[in-house]
ZADO-1210 file (C-alpha; in nm, 4 decimals, padded with zeros to 6 digits):
<atoms>
<atom x="00.0000" y="00.0000" z="00.0000" code="MET" pos="1"/>
<atom x="00.2785" y="00.2408" z="00.0944" code="ASN" pos="2"/>
<atom x="00.4649" y="00.1649" z="-00.2293" code="SER" pos="3"/>
<atom x="00.1493" y="00.2366" z="-00.4316" code="MET" pos="4"/>
<atom x="00.0992" y="00.5694" z="-00.2530" code="ILE" pos="5"/>
<atom x="00.4625" y="00.6574" z="-00.3235" code="LYS" pos="6"/>
<atom x="00.4231" y="00.5738" z="-00.6935" code="LYS" pos="7"/>
<atom x="00.1128" y="00.7897" z="-00.7198" code="VAL" pos="8"/>
<atom x="00.2860" y="01.0703" z="-00.5345" code="SER" pos="9"/>
<atom x="00.5916" y="01.0484" z="-00.7622" code="ASP" pos="10"/>
<atom x="00.3720" y="01.0487" z="-01.0724" code="SER" pos="11"/>
<atom x="00.1788" y="01.3529" z="-00.9549" code="LEU" pos="12"/>
<atom x="00.5043" y="01.5300" z="-00.8731" code="SER" pos="13"/>
<atom x="00.6459" y="01.4533" z="-01.2183" code="LYS" pos="14"/>
<atom x="00.3231" y="01.5669" z="-01.3788" code="PHE" pos="15"/>
<atom x="00.3481" y="01.8993" z="-01.2007" code="GLY" pos="16"/>
<atom x="00.7126" y="01.9453" z="-01.2970" code="VAL" pos="17"/>
<atom x="00.6392" y="01.8474" z="-01.6579" code="SER" pos="18"/>
<atom x="00.3477" y="02.0903" z="-01.6760" code="LEU" pos="19"/>
<atom x="00.5695" y="02.3699" z="-01.5414" code="ALA" pos="20"/>
<atom x="00.8335" y="02.2844" z="-01.8020" code="SER" pos="21"/>
<atom x="00.5801" y="02.2985" z="-02.0859" code="VAL" pos="22"/>
<atom x="00.4607" y="02.6381" z="-01.9638" code="ILE" pos="23"/>
<atom x="00.8228" y="02.7623" z="-01.9587" code="LYS" pos="24"/>
<atom x="00.8742" y="02.6373" z="-02.3142" code="VAL" pos="25"/>
<atom x="00.5590" y="02.8144" z="-02.4342" code="VAL" pos="26"/>
<atom x="00.6588" y="03.1394" z="-02.2656" code="LEU" pos="27"/>
<atom x="01.0364" y="03.1411" z="-02.3154" code="LEU" pos="28"/>
<atom x="01.1411" y="02.9224" z="-02.6057" code="SER" pos="29"/>
<atom x="01.1530" y="03.0322" z="-02.9682" code="LYS" pos="30"/>
<atom x="01.1863" y="02.8323" z="-03.2909" code="PRO" pos="31"/>
<atom x="01.5516" y="02.8233" z="-03.3937" code="THR" pos="32"/>
<atom x="01.7346" y="02.7278" z="-03.7091" code="GLN" pos="33"/>
<atom x="01.9011" y="02.3911" z="-03.6696" code="LYS" pos="34"/>
<atom x="02.2786" y="02.3802" z="-03.6950" code="ALA" pos="35"/>
<atom x="02.4242" y="02.2254" z="-04.0088" code="ALA" pos="36"/>
<atom x="02.4568" y="01.8499" z="-03.9802" code="LYS" pos="37"/>
<atom x="02.8095" y="01.7348" z="-03.9109" code="CYS" pos="38"/>
<atom x="02.8181" y="01.4140" z="-04.1185" code="ASN" pos="39"/>
<atom x="02.8482" y="01.1974" z="-03.8081" code="GLU" pos="40"/>
<atom x="03.1939" y="01.3237" z="-03.7154" code="LYS" pos="41"/>
<atom x="03.3344" y="01.3301" z="-03.3644" code="GLU" pos="42"/>
<atom x="03.3641" y="01.6407" z="-03.1513" code="VAL" pos="43"/>
<atom x="03.5537" y="01.7402" z="-02.8381" code="VAL" pos="44"/>
<atom x="03.3793" y="01.9796" z="-02.6009" code="VAL" pos="45"/>
<atom x="03.6556" y="02.1826" z="-02.4374" code="LEU" pos="46"/>
<atom x="03.5682" y="02.2871" z="-02.0850" code="GLY" pos="47"/>
<atom x="03.7872" y="02.5496" z="-01.9228" code="ASN" pos="48"/>
<atom x="03.9137" y="02.3389" z="-01.6309" code="GLY" pos="49"/>
<atom x="04.2876" y="02.3406" z="-01.5490" code="PRO" pos="50"/>
<atom x="04.3380" y="01.9846" z="-01.6763" code="SER" pos="51"/>
<atom x="04.2857" y="02.1104" z="-02.0323" code="LEU" pos="52"/>
<atom x="04.6450" y="02.2385" z="-02.0349" code="ASN" pos="53"/>
<atom x="04.7749" y="01.8843" z="-01.9919" code="LYS" pos="54"/>
<atom x="04.5339" y="01.7479" z="-02.2528" code="THR" pos="55"/>
<atom x="04.6444" y="02.0093" z="-02.5057" code="ILE" pos="56"/>
<atom x="05.0123" y="01.9563" z="-02.4265" code="SER" pos="57"/>
<atom x="05.0073" y="01.5762" z="-02.4476" code="GLU" pos="58"/>
<atom x="04.7213" y="01.5028" z="-02.6884" code="HIS" pos="59"/>
<atom x="04.6868" y="01.7962" z="-02.9231" code="LYS" pos="60"/>
<atom x="04.6812" y="01.5672" z="-03.2281" code="ASP" pos="61"/>
<atom x="04.3756" y="01.3927" z="-03.0827" code="PHE" pos="62"/>
<atom x="04.1972" y="01.7255" z="-03.0410" code="LEU" pos="63"/>
<atom x="04.2896" y="01.8631" z="-03.3824" code="MET" pos="64"/>
<atom x="04.1698" y="01.5455" z="-03.5575" code="ALA" pos="65"/>
<atom x="03.8145" y="01.6223" z="-03.4442" code="ARG" pos="66"/>
<atom x="03.5787" y="01.9169" z="-03.4336" code="ASP" pos="67"/>
<atom x="03.6276" y="02.1308" z="-03.1232" code="ARG" pos="68"/>
<atom x="03.3767" y="02.3359" z="-02.9218" code="ILE" pos="69"/>
<atom x="03.5153" y="02.6050" z="-02.6895" code="ALA" pos="70"/>
<atom x="03.3247" y="02.7973" z="-02.4225" code="VAL" pos="71"/>
<atom x="03.3132" y="03.1153" z="-02.2159" code="ASN" pos="72"/>
<atom x="03.6434" y="03.3057" z="-02.1860" code="PHE" pos="73"/>
<atom x="03.8506" y="03.0520" z="-02.3836" code="ALA" pos="74"/>
<atom x="03.8909" y="03.3050" z="-02.6659" code="ALA" pos="75"/>
<atom x="04.0928" y="03.5253" z="-02.4295" code="ASN" pos="76"/>
<atom x="04.3629" y="03.2582" z="-02.4031" code="ALA" pos="77"/>
<atom x="04.6409" y="03.2686" z="-02.6671" code="PRO" pos="78"/>
<atom x="04.5812" y="02.8987" z="-02.7419" code="ILE" pos="79"/>
<atom x="04.2434" y="02.9955" z="-02.8920" code="PHE" pos="80"/>
<atom x="04.4120" y="03.1011" z="-03.2161" code="PHE" pos="81"/>
<atom x="04.6061" y="02.7748" z="-03.2225" code="ASP" pos="82"/>
<atom x="04.3156" y="02.5391" z="-03.1490" code="LEU" pos="83"/>
<atom x="04.0830" y="02.7176" z="-03.3940" code="CYS" pos="84"/>
<atom x="03.7609" y="02.5766" z="-03.2457" code="PRO" pos="85"/>
<atom x="03.4905" y="02.4918" z="-03.4971" code="THR" pos="86"/>
<atom x="03.2191" y="02.5809" z="-03.2453" code="GLY" pos="87"/>
<atom x="03.1897" y="02.8280" z="-02.9582" code="TYR" pos="88"/>
<atom x="02.9178" y="02.8371" z="-02.6913" code="VAL" pos="89"/>
<atom x="02.8197" y="03.1325" z="-02.4740" code="LEU" pos="90"/>
<atom x="02.5401" y="03.1107" z="-02.2161" code="ALA" pos="91"/>
<atom x="02.5914" y="03.3491" z="-01.9230" code="ASP" pos="92"/>
<atom x="02.4146" y="03.6870" z="-01.9708" code="PRO" pos="93"/>
<atom x="02.7362" y="03.8565" z="-01.8538" code="HIS" pos="94"/>
<atom x="02.8949" y="03.7876" z="-02.1925" code="PHE" pos="95"/>
<atom x="02.6311" y="04.0089" z="-02.3520" code="PHE" pos="96"/>
<atom x="02.5505" y="04.2606" z="-02.0770" code="ASN" pos="97"/>
<atom x="02.9088" y="04.3274" z="-01.9740" code="GLY" pos="98"/>
<atom x="03.0606" y="04.4481" z="-02.3002" code="VAL" pos="99"/>
<atom x="03.0698" y="04.8133" z="-02.1917" code="SER" pos="100"/>
<atom x="03.1575" y="04.7504" z="-01.8259" code="THR" pos="101"/>
<atom x="03.3958" y="04.4523" z="-01.8245" code="ASP" pos="102"/>
<atom x="03.7211" y="04.4767" z="-02.0260" code="PRO" pos="103"/>
<atom x="03.7463" y="04.0967" z="-02.0253" code="ASN" pos="104"/>
<atom x="03.4137" y="04.0676" z="-02.2074" code="VAL" pos="105"/>
<atom x="03.5115" y="04.3381" z="-02.4566" code="ALA" pos="106"/>
<atom x="03.8369" y="04.1490" z="-02.5218" code="LYS" pos="107"/>
<atom x="03.6421" y="03.8259" z="-02.5675" code="LEU" pos="108"/>
<atom x="03.4313" y="03.9731" z="-02.8477" code="TRP" pos="109"/>
<atom x="03.7377" y="04.1291" z="-03.0100" code="ASP" pos="110"/>
<atom x="03.9090" y="03.7903" z="-03.0155" code="ASN" pos="111"/>
<atom x="03.6020" y="03.6060" z="-03.1432" code="ILE" pos="112"/>
<atom x="03.5726" y="03.8676" z="-03.4186" code="SER" pos="113"/>
<atom x="03.9390" y="03.8116" z="-03.5050" code="SER" pos="114"/>
<atom x="03.8905" y="03.4415" z="-03.5839" code="ALA" pos="115"/>
<atom x="03.9956" y="03.3743" z="-03.9439" code="THR" pos="116"/>
<atom x="03.8564" y="03.0203" z="-03.9710" code="TRP" pos="117"/>
<atom x="03.4964" y="02.9004" z="-04.0092" code="ASN" pos="118"/>
<atom x="03.3306" y="02.8831" z="-03.6685" code="MET" pos="119"/>
<atom x="02.9742" y="02.8426" z="-03.5447" code="THR" pos="120"/>
<atom x="02.8920" y="03.0713" z="-03.2526" code="LEU" pos="121"/>
<atom x="02.6067" y="02.9397" z="-03.0371" code="TYR" pos="122"/>
<atom x="02.4136" y="03.2136" z="-02.8573" code="ILE" pos="123"/>
<atom x="02.0934" y="03.1934" z="-02.6464" code="PRO" pos="124"/>
<atom x="01.7883" y="03.3001" z="-02.8427" code="VAL" pos="125"/>
<atom x="01.7201" y="03.5568" z="-02.5720" code="SER" pos="126"/>
<atom x="02.0322" y="03.7411" z="-02.6936" code="GLN" pos="127"/>
<atom x="01.9216" y="03.7552" z="-03.0576" code="ARG" pos="128"/>
<atom x="01.9133" y="04.1363" z="-03.0583" code="LYS" pos="129"/>
<atom x="02.2714" y="04.1568" z="-02.9300" code="PHE" pos="130"/>
<atom x="02.3921" y="03.9043" z="-03.1871" code="ALA" pos="131"/>
<atom x="02.2359" y="04.0946" z="-03.4753" code="LEU" pos="132"/>
<atom x="02.4228" y="04.4079" z="-03.3674" code="LEU" pos="133"/>
<atom x="02.7555" y="04.2301" z="-03.3148" code="ALA" pos="134"/>
<atom x="02.8577" y="04.2752" z="-03.6808" code="ASN" pos="135"/>
<atom x="03.0676" y="03.9584" z="-03.6968" code="LEU" pos="136"/>
<atom x="03.2555" y="03.8502" z="-04.0063" code="LYS" pos="137"/>
<atom x="03.0996" y="03.6117" z="-04.2577" code="SER" pos="138"/>
<atom x="03.3201" y="03.3193" z="-04.1499" code="ASN" pos="139"/>
<atom x="03.1448" y="03.3178" z="-03.8116" code="ILE" pos="140"/>
<atom x="02.7987" y="03.1660" z="-03.8328" code="LYS" pos="141"/>
<atom x="02.5578" y="03.2473" z="-03.5497" code="ILE" pos="142"/>
<atom x="02.3275" y="02.9693" z="-03.4318" code="CYS" pos="143"/>
<atom x="02.0646" y="03.0481" z="-03.1693" code="PHE" pos="144"/>
<atom x="01.9518" y="02.7988" z="-02.9056" code="TYR" pos="145"/>
<atom x="01.7015" y="02.7788" z="-02.6198" code="ASN" pos="146"/>
<atom x="01.8289" y="02.7636" z="-02.2612" code="LEU" pos="147"/>
<atom x="01.4837" y="02.6804" z="-02.1217" code="THR" pos="148"/>
<atom x="01.5144" y="02.4244" z="-01.8385" code="PRO" pos="149"/>
<atom x="01.2994" y="02.1152" z="-01.8874" code="VAL" pos="150"/>
<atom x="01.2265" y="01.8419" z="-01.6315" code="GLU" pos="151"/>
<atom x="00.9642" y="01.5794" z="-01.5541" code="GLY" pos="152"/>
<atom x="00.8522" y="01.2774" z="-01.7573" code="PHE" pos="153"/>
<atom x="01.1488" y="01.1466" z="-01.9538" code="LYS" pos="154"/>
<atom x="00.9638" y="01.0895" z="-02.2818" code="GLY" pos="155"/>
<atom x="00.8201" y="01.4412" z="-02.2888" code="LEU" pos="156"/>
<atom x="01.1482" y="01.5995" z="-02.1812" code="SER" pos="157"/>
<atom x="01.3473" y="01.4180" z="-02.4477" code="GLN" pos="158"/>
<atom x="01.0978" y="01.5194" z="-02.7160" code="LEU" pos="159"/>
<atom x="01.1455" y="01.8833" z="-02.6166" code="ILE" pos="160"/>
<atom x="01.5247" y="01.8328" z="-02.6187" code="TYR" pos="161"/>
<atom x="01.5075" y="01.6859" z="-02.9686" code="ARG" pos="162"/>
<atom x="01.3036" y="01.9817" z="-03.0918" code="LEU" pos="163"/>
<atom x="01.5669" y="02.2170" z="-02.9527" code="GLY" pos="164"/>
<atom x="01.3106" y="02.3953" z="-02.7348" code="LEU" pos="165"/>
<atom x="01.4749" y="02.3171" z="-02.4013" code="GLY" pos="166"/>
<atom x="01.7406" y="02.1148" z="-02.2212" code="MET" pos="167"/>
<atom x="01.8294" y="01.9740" z="-01.8780" code="PRO" pos="168"/>
<atom x="01.8696" y="02.2566" z="-01.6294" code="ARG" pos="169"/>
<atom x="02.1698" y="02.4508" z="-01.7675" code="PRO" pos="170"/>
<atom x="02.3610" y="02.5328" z="-01.4503" code="ARG" pos="171"/>
<atom x="02.6861" y="02.5734" z="-01.6436" code="ASN" pos="172"/>
<atom x="02.7926" y="02.6181" z="-02.0047" code="VAL" pos="173"/>
<atom x="02.9062" y="02.2569" z="-02.0474" code="LEU" pos="174"/>
<atom x="02.5423" y="02.1408" z="-02.0332" code="ILE" pos="175"/>
<atom x="02.4212" y="02.3361" z="-02.3410" code="PRO" pos="176"/>
<atom x="02.7515" y="02.2607" z="-02.5167" code="SER" pos="177"/>
<atom x="02.7006" y="01.8845" z="-02.4951" code="ILE" pos="178"/>
<atom x="02.3322" y="01.9144" z="-02.5831" code="MET" pos="179"/>
<atom x="02.4138" y="02.1252" z="-02.8899" code="LEU" pos="180"/>
<atom x="02.6724" y="01.8675" z="-02.9961" code="ALA" pos="181"/>
<atom x="02.4152" y="01.5878" z="-02.9706" code="ILE" pos="182"/>
<atom x="02.1493" y="01.7794" z="-03.1617" code="ASN" pos="183"/>
<atom x="02.4003" y="01.8754" z="-03.4314" code="SER" pos="184"/>
<atom x="02.4337" y="01.5090" z="-03.5227" code="GLY" pos="185"/>
<atom x="02.7706" y="01.4135" z="-03.3742" code="TYR" pos="186"/>
<atom x="02.7826" y="01.0425" z="-03.3016" code="ARG" pos="187"/>
<atom x="03.0592" y="01.0649" z="-03.0409" code="ARG" pos="188"/>
<atom x="03.1159" y="01.3529" z="-02.8005" code="VAL" pos="189"/>
<atom x="03.4381" y="01.3703" z="-02.6010" code="TYR" pos="190"/>
<atom x="03.4446" y="01.5942" z="-02.2930" code="VAL" pos="191"/>
<atom x="03.7796" y="01.7509" z="-02.1966" code="ALA" pos="192"/>
<atom x="03.8727" y="02.0117" z="-01.9374" code="GLY" pos="193"/>
<atom x="03.5649" y="01.9285" z="-01.7278" code="ALA" pos="194"/>
<atom x="03.7355" y="01.8989" z="-01.3897" code="ASP" pos="195"/>
<atom x="03.4286" y="02.0191" z="-01.1962" code="HIS" pos="196"/>
<atom x="03.6278" y="01.9861" z="-00.8715" code="SER" pos="197"/>
<atom x="03.4596" y="02.2913" z="-00.7176" code="TRP" pos="198"/>
<atom x="03.3922" y="02.1246" z="-00.3820" code="THR" pos="199"/>
<atom x="03.7680" y="02.1070" z="-00.3223" code="GLN" pos="200"/>
<atom x="03.7966" y="02.4864" z="-00.3312" code="THR" pos="201"/>
<atom x="03.4728" y="02.5824" z="-00.1578" code="LEU" pos="202"/>
<atom x="03.4572" y="02.7268" z="00.1926" code="TRP" pos="203"/>
<atom x="03.2937" y="02.9943" z="00.4109" code="VAL" pos="204"/>
<atom x="03.5031" y="03.2808" z="00.5498" code="ASP" pos="205"/>
<atom x="03.4764" y="03.4496" z="00.8919" code="GLU" pos="206"/>
<atom x="03.2189" y="03.6929" z="00.7540" code="ASP" pos="207"/>
<atom x="02.9913" y="03.4028" z="00.6483" code="ASN" pos="208"/>
<atom x="03.0633" y="03.4671" z="00.2810" code="ARG" pos="209"/>
<atom x="03.0962" y="03.1725" z="00.0463" code="VAL" pos="210"/>
<atom x="03.4368" y="03.1577" z="-00.1222" code="VAL" pos="211"/>
<atom x="03.5002" y="02.9455" z="-00.4291" code="SER" pos="212"/>
<atom x="03.8278" y="02.9347" z="-00.6201" code="ILE" pos="213"/>
<atom x="03.7572" y="02.8190" z="-00.9748" code="GLN" pos="214"/>
<atom x="04.0865" y="02.7718" z="-01.1602" code="PRO" pos="215"/>
<atom x="04.0856" y="02.7559" z="-01.5398" code="HIS" pos="216"/>
<atom x="04.3348" y="02.6321" z="-01.7964" code="PHE" pos="217"/>
<atom x="04.4127" y="02.9991" z="-01.8574" code="TYR" pos="218"/>
<atom x="04.5099" y="03.2569" z="-01.5938" code="GLN" pos="219"/>
<atom x="04.2223" y="03.4772" z="-01.4812" code="ASP" pos="220"/>
<atom x="04.3193" y="03.8391" z="-01.4269" code="ASN" pos="221"/>
<atom x="04.2456" y="04.0217" z="-01.1025" code="GLU" pos="222"/>
<atom x="03.9248" y="04.1897" z="-01.2234" code="SER" pos="223"/>
<atom x="03.7704" y="03.8564" z="-01.3243" code="GLU" pos="224"/>
<atom x="03.8665" y="03.6950" z="-00.9930" code="ARG" pos="225"/>
<atom x="03.7013" y="03.9829" z="-00.8071" code="LYS" pos="226"/>
<atom x="03.3869" y="03.9578" z="-01.0233" code="ARG" pos="227"/>
<atom x="03.3476" y="03.5857" z="-00.9536" code="VAL" pos="228"/>
<atom x="03.4152" y="03.6344" z="-00.5804" code="ALA" pos="229"/>
<atom x="03.1492" y="03.9062" z="-00.5640" code="THR" pos="230"/>
<atom x="02.8969" y="03.6803" z="-00.7366" code="GLU" pos="231"/>
<atom x="02.9549" y="03.4017" z="-00.4842" code="TYR" pos="232"/>
<atom x="02.9193" y="03.6411" z="-00.1909" code="HIS" pos="233"/>
<atom x="02.5565" y="03.6962" z="-00.2944" code="LYS" pos="234"/>
<atom x="02.4481" y="03.3400" z="-00.2124" code="TYR" pos="235"/>
<atom x="02.4450" y="03.1250" z="00.1036" code="PRO" pos="236"/>
<atom x="02.6247" y="02.7919" z="00.0988" code="LEU" pos="237"/>
<atom x="02.3099" y="02.5798" z="00.0716" code="HIS" pos="238"/>
<atom x="02.2144" y="02.7536" z="-00.2536" code="GLN" pos="239"/>
<atom x="02.5626" y="02.6997" z="-00.3959" code="ILE" pos="240"/>
<atom x="02.5516" y="02.3300" z="-00.3056" code="LEU" pos="241"/>
<atom x="02.2028" y="02.2974" z="-00.4533" code="GLN" pos="242"/>
<atom x="02.3295" y="02.4538" z="-00.7761" code="SER" pos="243"/>
<atom x="02.6134" y="02.1992" z="-00.7906" code="LEU" pos="244"/>
<atom x="02.3657" y="01.9174" z="-00.7270" code="TYR" pos="245"/>
<atom x="02.1491" y="02.0344" z="-01.0149" code="ILE" pos="246"/>
<atom x="02.4489" y="02.0531" z="-01.2504" code="ALA" pos="247"/>
<atom x="02.5697" y="01.7000" z="-01.1750" code="PHE" pos="248"/>
<atom x="02.2128" y="01.5673" z="-01.1991" code="ARG" pos="249"/>
<atom x="02.1734" y="01.7317" z="-01.5407" code="SER" pos="250"/>
<atom x="02.4624" y="01.5247" z="-01.6734" code="TYR" pos="251"/>
<atom x="02.2647" y="01.2080" z="-01.5989" code="PHE" pos="252"/>
<atom x="01.9684" y="01.3526" z="-01.7916" code="ASP" pos="253"/>
<atom x="02.2078" y="01.4236" z="-02.0799" code="ILE" pos="254"/>
<atom x="02.3449" y="01.0674" z="-02.0625" code="ALA" pos="255"/>
<atom x="01.9896" y="00.9274" z="-02.0920" code="ASP" pos="256"/>
<atom x="01.9123" y="01.1580" z="-02.3824" code="TYR" pos="257"/>
<atom x="02.2364" y="01.0686" z="-02.5619" code="ALA" pos="258"/>
<atom x="02.1508" y="00.6997" z="-02.5293" code="LYS" pos="259"/>
<atom x="01.8103" y="00.7633" z="-02.6877" code="SER" pos="260"/>
<atom x="01.9891" y="00.9284" z="-02.9826" code="ARG" pos="261"/>
<atom x="02.2567" y="00.6565" z="-03.0124" code="ASN" pos="262"/>
<atom x="02.5238" y="00.9113" z="-02.9245" code="VAL" pos="263"/>
<atom x="02.8285" y="00.8137" z="-02.7203" code="GLU" pos="264"/>
<atom x="02.9611" y="01.0624" z="-02.4638" code="ILE" pos="265"/>
<atom x="03.3109" y="00.9935" z="-02.3316" code="ILE" pos="266"/>
<atom x="03.4785" y="01.1892" z="-02.0531" code="ASN" pos="267"/>
<atom x="03.8530" y="01.2241" z="-02.1244" code="ILE" pos="268"/>
<atom x="03.9129" y="01.4697" z="-01.8375" code="THR" pos="269"/>
<atom x="04.1689" y="01.3358" z="-01.5863" code="PRO" pos="270"/>
<atom x="04.0257" y="01.3159" z="-01.2326" code="GLU" pos="271"/>
<atom x="03.6946" y="01.4706" z="-01.3357" code="SER" pos="272"/>
<atom x="03.4164" y="01.4827" z="-01.0771" code="PHE" pos="273"/>
<atom x="03.1497" y="01.4104" z="-01.3409" code="ILE" pos="274"/>
<atom x="03.0228" y="01.0576" z="-01.2802" code="ASP" pos="275"/>
<atom x="02.7517" y="01.0356" z="-01.5478" code="ALA" pos="276"/>
<atom x="02.9663" y="00.9491" z="-01.8526" code="PHE" pos="277"/>
<atom x="03.2068" y="00.6624" z="-01.9188" code="PRO" pos="278"/>
<atom x="03.5728" y="00.7604" z="-01.9086" code="ARG" pos="279"/>
<atom x="03.8662" y="00.7059" z="-02.1386" code="MET" pos="280"/>
<atom x="04.2315" y="00.7727" z="-02.0652" code="LYS" pos="281"/>
<atom x="04.4147" y="00.9139" z="-02.3632" code="LEU" pos="282"/>
<atom x="04.7433" y="00.7427" z="-02.4392" code="SER" pos="283"/>
</atoms>
């Protein structure tokens, strides 16, 4: 009897979450042009974790033999012009709202605009107006995507994912990057630089402010470190931990979706904290 009550309760809960997700899609999502199919090639999603330096140093041939998707401030690293990523994903509103106030963001757009190779730039559909005013060169193709978080019944959620109208809750840029790779038709997605070892550098100071050191494969300058520290000071620890929980849970939703699309996701990040994808050690 108790198990039946629990099943009914779980079903009602999922129904409510699914209904909320559909409402979000109706209100927030917009039809988008699908990215060009990639002829079933492989892609490496390049997270910005510190381990990426080692991967680039020891396995650059592996990376360059496949398509590459970079994210966030990667374009501000000198290696950007050496790796020549074929895709680039931006998600955080700061990359669009901070052009006039943050020199790092202004530099990012200058470097993206300086790319001389063909590259697809993935931008949230909510930033369509900004993208149209960006005046990028013809070799950079803009592809819009929906960041709308979708949860609930798996079948309904995965249908919305497939239509490009939503995705698992996008708590960090790696989540939309992998989803975009799947929906672009890649049959195998490698994940590099996804250390996600945030809990090792998370603490609370004597003023009850949450402190999180988030090292990248590139060196953040002082202004960026201060910006990130200020952002973390806005939230109590339980909200930070909940955000991390949601991110790691989203990877399991992505793994289920990838399986439904016959797409293989392989984590090649040494000592990564992501436990949703099978791992492979490059040799």
